[in-house]
C-alpha positions as CSV (number, residue, x, y, z in Angstrom):
1,M,82.0,121.2,111.9
2,I,84.2,118.6,110.2
3,T,87.6,119.9,109.1
4,Q,89.3,119.1,105.9
5,S,92.0,117.1,107.7
6,V,89.5,114.8,109.4
7,T,87.7,114.2,106.1
8,T,91.0,113.5,104.3
9,D,92.1,111.1,107.1
10,F,88.7,109.3,107.0
11,D,89.0,108.9,103.2
12,L,92.6,107.6,103.6
13,I,91.5,105.1,106.2
14,V,88.6,103.8,104.0
15,T,91.0,103.5,101.1
16,L,93.6,101.6,103.1
17,R,90.9,99.2,104.4
18,C,89.6,98.7,100.9
19,L,93.1,97.8,99.7
20,E,93.4,95.4,102.6
21,S,90.1,93.7,101.6
22,L,91.1,93.5,98.0
23,I,94.4,91.9,98.8
24,T,92.9,89.5,101.3
25,A,90.1,88.5,98.9
26,C,92.5,88.0,95.9
27,G,95.0,86.0,98.0
28,K,98.0,84.8,96.0
29,D,96.7,86.4,92.8
30,A,97.3,89.9,94.4
31,D,101.0,89.2,94.5
32,A,101.4,90.3,90.9
33,Y,100.2,93.8,91.8
34,I,102.2,94.3,95.0
35,D,105.3,96.2,93.8
36,S,107.7,98.8,95.1
37,E,105.6,101.6,93.8
38,L,102.6,100.4,95.8
39,L,104.7,99.9,98.9
40,D,106.3,103.4,98.5
41,V,102.8,104.9,98.5
42,I,101.7,102.9,101.5
43,S,104.9,103.7,103.4
44,C,104.0,107.4,103.3
45,T,101.1,106.7,105.6
46,L,103.2,105.1,108.3
47,T,104.2,108.5,109.7
48,S,100.7,110.0,109.7
49,S,99.8,112.0,112.8
50,N,96.5,110.1,112.9
51,R,96.8,106.9,114.8
52,F,93.8,105.3,112.9
53,V,95.6,105.9,109.6
54,R,98.8,104.2,111.0
55,E,96.7,101.3,112.4
56,S,95.0,100.8,109.0
57,T,98.4,100.9,107.3
58,F,99.9,98.3,109.6
59,T,96.8,96.1,109.1
60,L,97.2,96.5,105.3
61,L,100.9,95.6,105.5
62,T,100.0,92.5,107.6
63,A,97.6,91.4,104.8
64,I,100.4,92.0,102.2
65,V,102.9,89.9,104.2
66,A,100.4,87.1,104.7
67,T,99.7,87.1,101.0
68,C,103.3,87.0,100.0
69,N,103.9,84.3,102.6
70,T,101.1,82.2,101.0
71,S,102.4,82.7,97.5
72,G,105.9,81.7,98.5
73,N,107.6,85.0,97.6
């Protein structure tokens, strides 16, 4: 039986990876959409008890930093 927590964590991981793919694919054009509100939402996942959620969050943040580095911001 799959518990609600596991399902929610899985959905969160998929969403984080989707955001990472979008930011990576858009490259410097994604910079306009990376704001403090998005970073605040993402930062909430850094303290998750699920290590896969935390890993996905750090991978997403790496993509954001790489994008901002490319765009010169």
